[in-house]
N, C-alpha and C positions, 0 to 999 in steps of 0.2 A: 291290370299291371302285372300280376303274376303270370298270366298267359303270355303277355308280350315278352317278359323277361325269359321265360322258359323257351319261347320260340327263337329269340334272337341271341340268347346266351346259353346254348345247350349244355355247356359245361358247368353252369352255375347251379348251386344247391339253393333252390327257391322254396321258401316257406310262406304260405298264405295264412295269416293268423288273424282271427277275430278277437280283439282285445276283450270283448265282453265275455268270451269263453273263459277268461282268466279273472273273472270277478265273481263274487258270491251269487248264488242262484236267486236270492231275494232281490239283489240289486238289478239283475237282468230283467226279472219280472216287473219290478217297479219302473225301471227305465222305459220299457216299452209301453206299459200301461199308462204312466203319467203323461207321456207325449201324446198318445192317442186320445186320452181324456181331455187334455187341454185343447188340442186342435179341433176336436169334434164338438165339445160343449162349452169351452171357454176360450174361443180364439182371440178375443180381445186381450185377455190376460197374457196369452202367448205373445201377441204383438207388443205389448208394453214391455214384457221381459226381454224380448229379442232386441228391442231398441235400446232399453236401458243398458244392457250388457254390451252393446256396440257403441255406446256413448263413452267417451274417454274417461270422465270421472267415475262413472258407474263401473267400468271395467277395472280401473285401478283399485277401486274399493273391493271388488269381488275376487279378482284374479289370484291374489296370494292365498286366500282361503280355498279357492277352487283348486289350485295346484296341490295344496296339502291333501285335500279330499281325494283328488284323482290318484295321487301316489299311494294313498292308504287303501283305497278301494281296489286298485289294480296291483296290489302287492305280488300276487302270483305271476302277473305278466312281467313285472320288473325282475323278479327272480329268474324267470325263463329267459328274458332278454340278456341278463348278465351272464347266465350260463351258456347261452348260444354264441355269444361273441361274434355277431355278424360283421361283415365288411361294409354293408350298406343297409340302411333301413328306409323304406318308403312307406309313408303313412297316408291314408285316404279318409281319416276321420279325426275330428278335432280332439277327441279324448286321447287317442293314441299320440296325436301331435303334441299335446301338452305334456304327457308322461315322458315321451322321448326327448322333448326339449329340456325338461327338467334334468334328465340324465346327461344331456350334453353340458348343461350349465354346471352340474355337480362333478362331472368328470368320469362317472362310471359308464357312460356310453361314449365310446371313442369312434364308433362307426360314422361314416358319412350319413347325414340325415336329410331326406327330401320330403317335404310336405306337398301333397297333391290336393289342392282344394277342389272338392267335388260339387260345389255350388257355383253359380255364375257371379255371386257376390262374396267377397272374402270377409266374413264376420270376424271381429277381433278375437273370438275364441280360437280361430284357426292360426293366428299369426304370432310370432315371437322372433327375437333376433338370433336364436340359437341354430336353426336349421341352416345347412349349407346352401339349400335352394328351396324356394317356394314356387310351385307351378300353379298358374292361374289360367282361367279360361279365355279371358278377353283383355284387350288393351285397357278398357275401363277398370277392370279389377287391378291391373298393374298400377294404374294411377292412384287408386285407393291405397294400395300398399305404400307407394311413394309418399303420399300425404301422411301416412302413419309412421314414417321414419324407417321403413325397411330399405336397405341399400339396394339400389337398382340392379347391380350386377348379381344379386341373389334371386331376383325375380325373373321367371321365365314364362312366356306365354305359349302354351302348347294346346290348350283346350282341355276338356274333361275326358279321361280315358274311357273307352267303351270296348266291348268285345270285338274280336276280329270278324265275327259273323256279320256285323253290320256293314262290312266293306265288300262282302261277296256279291257278285252279280248272279242272281237267281233267274232261271228261265220262267217266263210267264206261265207256260203250260204246266210246268212242274208245280208252281205255286197254286194254280187253280185246282190241280188234282189233290194237293196236300190239304187244302182247306175246303174243298167242295164248293168252289166259287162258280158263279154263273158268268161266263166271259163277257156278256153284253152289258152287265151292270157295273157301275162304279162301286168301289169297295171303301167303306169307312171302318177303321179300327177304333173301337171304344175301349179304353182301359180304365181300370178302377184304382190303380196303385195297389200295392200288396195287401192293404187292409181295408179297402173300400171306404174311403173318407169322402164325404160330399154326396150330392144327389145323383149318384151313379145310375141307379135303376130308372129314375125319372127321366134322365137324359136318354137312356135307351128307348123308353116308351115314346118320348117326343120324336125321336128319329124314326121309329116304326110308323108313326102317323104320317110321315112324308110319302108313304106309298099312295095315299089318296091324291096328292097334288103332283107327285112325280112318279106315276106308275111305270114300273119296269126299269127304273133308273138306278136304284140303290140296292146294296146288300151290306150286312153288318158282320164284322168279326168282333165278338165281345169277349174280353178277357177279364175275369172276376178275381184273379189273384187267389188268395187263401180263403175267400168267403164261399164256403161250400153251400150255404143256404141260398145265396144269390145265384149260384150256378143252377140249383134245382128250380128256383122260381123262373129264371130267364129261359132255361131249356123248355119248361112247360109253356112259357109265352111264345117261344119260337115255333112250337108245334101249331099254334093258332094264328100265326102271322102270315099274311100273303107276301111280305117282304122276306127274302131269304136271310136267315140269321144263324150263324154258328157260334155256340157259346162254349167257353173253356174256363177252367180254373187257372191254376198256375201252369204256365207252359215254358218249355225250353226252346220253343221255336219263335220267340219274339222277333229276331232278325228277319225271318221269313214273313211273319205276319206284317211287319212294317213295310217290307219290300212289296208285298201284295197290295198295299193300300194306297189310295189316292189322297186320303186325308186322315188325320189322327185326331180323335177327340179324347182329351186326357186331362187329369189334374196336373198342376204345374210343378211336378217333381223335377229336380235338376237332372237326374240321369234319364228320365223319360224324355225330357226335352232334348237332351244331348243325343240320345239314340235316334230320335226322330230326325233331328237335323243331320245326323250322320248318314241317314238314308236319303236326305233331301226331301222329306215329306213335311208339308205344312201342318200346323196344328190349330185346333180350336180348344182353348183352355176353359173348362167348365167349372173348375173349383180351384181357388187360389188360397192357400193357407197364408195368413199374415206372416210377415217376416221373410224367410229365405225364399219361399215360393212366390211371394209378391214381387220380389226383386228379379227372380228368374223370369216371371211372366212379363214384367215391364221391359226387360232387356230384349226379349224375343219379339215383342210387339214393336218396339222401337226400330228393330232391324227389318221389320216387314215380313217376318216369317210365321207369325201367329196372330190369332184374334182371341180376345177374351169375351166370353159369353157369361152373363151373370146369373142366368137361370135356364132350366131345360128348354123352355119355349124359345129363348134367344139362341140357343145352340141350333135348334131345328131351323130357325129363320136364317141363320148364318150359312148353314149347309145349303139350304134351298137357293139362296142368292149366289153362292159360289158356283153351283151347278148351272144356274141360269146365266152366269157371266163367266165362261171358261177363261177369259183373259185375266180375270182377277185371281182365279185359282192358280193359273200359271205364274202370275207375278209372285204369289206367296211361295210357290215351289222354287222359283228362281232365287228368291231371297233366302230360303232355307238352305239351298245349295251353296249360296255365297258365303254363309257364315259357318258352314259345316266343317268340322275337323275330325273326320272319321279315323284318321291315322294317328291320333294324339298319343295313344299308348306306345306305339312303335317309335314315334318321334322322341318321346321322353326317354325311352331306353337308349336309342342310338345317339342322340344329341346331348343327353345329360347324364344318364346313369352309367353308361359305358365309360365315358371319360373320367367320371369320379372313381370308378373301380380301377381304371388303368393307373390312376395316380394315388391309389390307396397304399 
């Protein structure tokens, strides 16, 4: 969003702020650790909590306490916001959405407030009546907001914003040179998410075994995120593999990696799915966290743009069947392109944020 605002409103003073940077260090550490601990080791607890807090009685019970807690823990952010006196606030996380909504309700935030929901399903934690507009990804999400009493003229369907690099047309030869690809082989991008949740390395191993049944047909681009140990292990494995495999940690070239790929094997994170759809590349989802990722995955599968594989062997079987039936792979690709919204960020700026600023 900051990129799109800077590009389309060159005279604007744009600040991209992580609200967690304005919270105590112990909270930042606990915030990340607790989420990863729950989704890795206690996913059913996460599922129950997610559903309870999205249930109207549960939300009404917790929300007043949650708002007081958020305002207390984010006191430095509130101070910064009051001092900055912005004309417009765009939030892309539910914590900032709640703090800024509280500011609108109390009157100390007079700026226009736009909440951009970055999941395919709008959990109750995202929504309140205070924002001037709530941006959602799909018509289904807009229906959920209507059912929850959000006035329809405040709800806008633009998609989830992604970087402009996912809209660029890259030359095939340039991509092959960038990633060291073999032109005759199909390319599968395997991503771990930033923190490698789920059976990521087992999935990679299952795909490498396809060289025996599909010799000369496949090659892998493997992105391990911040998991340096996984990078070392998989780079060693690549040196022993007859199937070409390039292994990376965190990369800045994800738009190019997706553009180079015929298929993406990933966990069901909202932004990963949106970026893949932005490039019109179908997905196999190998790990689905209960809650928001389950709803992301179910939507994408309903639209015909993805498959869910429940274990590494099933991932390999799905890939083999798609390569043996190119029409099925093409149908997935066409479905991905049909629901793609690669220009969401620019559309939000030109059709929503610019008019709000003009009337400020």
